C-alpha positions as a Python dict, from the first residue, in 0.01 Angstrom:
ca = {
    (1, 'M'): (0, 0, 0),
    (2, 'K'): (-121, -123, -395),
    (3, 'H'): (89, -114, -660),
    (4, 'A'): (9, 82, -1020),
    (5, 'I'): (-303, -119, -1170),
    (6, 'T'): (-284, -185, -1524),
    (7, 'L'): (-612, -117, -1745),
    (8, 'K'): (-766, -375, -1949),
    (9, 'S'): (-739, -345, -2293),
    (10, 'P'): (-1127, -289, -2481),
    (11, 'K'): (-1289, -621, -2594),
    (12, 'T'): (-1281, -710, -2915),
    (13, 'T'): (-1554, -871, -3163),
    (14, 'S'): (-1562, -1066, -3406),
    (15, 'N'): (-1945, -1094, -3530),
    (16, 'K'): (-1986, -739, -3677),
    (17, 'R'): (-2356, -742, -3795),
    (18, 'I'): (-2377, -486, -4067),
    (19, 'D'): (-2707, -310, -4012),
    (20, 'P'): (-2938, -260, -4317),
    (21, 'D'): (-3121, 64, -4183),
    (22, 'N'): (-2720, 242, -4071),
    (23, 'P'): (-2463, 76, -4349),
    (24, 'P'): (-2124, 211, -4318),
    (25, 'W'): (-2014, 525, -4500),
    (26, 'S'): (-1909, 431, -4845),
    (27, 'E'): (-1626, 696, -5043),
    (28, 'K'): (-1937, 802, -5215),
    (29, 'M'): (-2193, 879, -4934),
    (30, 'L'): (-1960, 1099, -4832),
    (31, 'G'): (-1807, 1320, -5183),
    (32, 'P'): (-1515, 1478, -5285),
    (33, 'P'): (-1309, 1603, -4952),
    (34, 'V'): (-1334, 1956, -4868),
    (35, 'L'): (-1016, 2202, -4827),
    (36, 'K'): (-1046, 2417, -4619),
    (37, 'R'): (-758, 2745, -4560),
    (38, 'G'): (-709, 2888, -4297),
    (39, 'R'): (-964, 3008, -4017),
    (40, 'G'): (-1259, 3115, -4233),
    (41, 'Y'): (-1374, 3369, -4039),
    (42, 'Q'): (-1078, 3573, -4033),
    (43, 'T'): (-990, 3484, -4379),
    (44, 'R'): (-1285, 3708, -4469),
    (45, 'I'): (-1245, 3956, -4260),
    (46, 'N'): (-905, 4017, -4442),
    (47, 'D'): (-1087, 3971, -4782),
    (48, 'E'): (-1384, 4234, -4670),
    (49, 'L'): (-1082, 4447, -4471),
    (50, 'R'): (-863, 4471, -4806),
    (51, 'K'): (-1164, 4529, -5030),
    (52, 'V'): (-1205, 4840, -4784),
    (53, 'V'): (-861, 4967, -4782),
    (54, 'K'): (-905, 4932, -5159),
    (55, 'K'): (-1198, 5110, -5277),
    (56, 'S'): (-1086, 5416, -4997),
    (57, 'Q'): (-757, 5446, -5152),
    (58, 'A'): (-943, 5483, -5490),
    (59, 'T'): (-1217, 5737, -5392),
    (60, 'R'): (-995, 5956, -5205),
    (61, 'P'): (-953, 6307, -5294),
    (62, 'T'): (-526, 6399, -5406),
    (63, 'R'): (-371, 6696, -5206),
    (64, 'S'): (-135, 6944, -5346),
    (65, 'R'): (128, 7059, -5307),
    (66, 'T'): (253, 7397, -5276),
}
């Protein structure tokens, strides 16, 4: 019967070469971070629904009670 086998740790190489055609990314290359709030499609749908409700309330005829 076999016992549990432990996994080997990945090899680490200390002689990393920098490829001039593929340099590592820098902060300047990436630019400023883009922060997104919530789920993008849900936010846009909610905004459009709010516009429709607001528009329908503005054009809604008022009923007079008699």
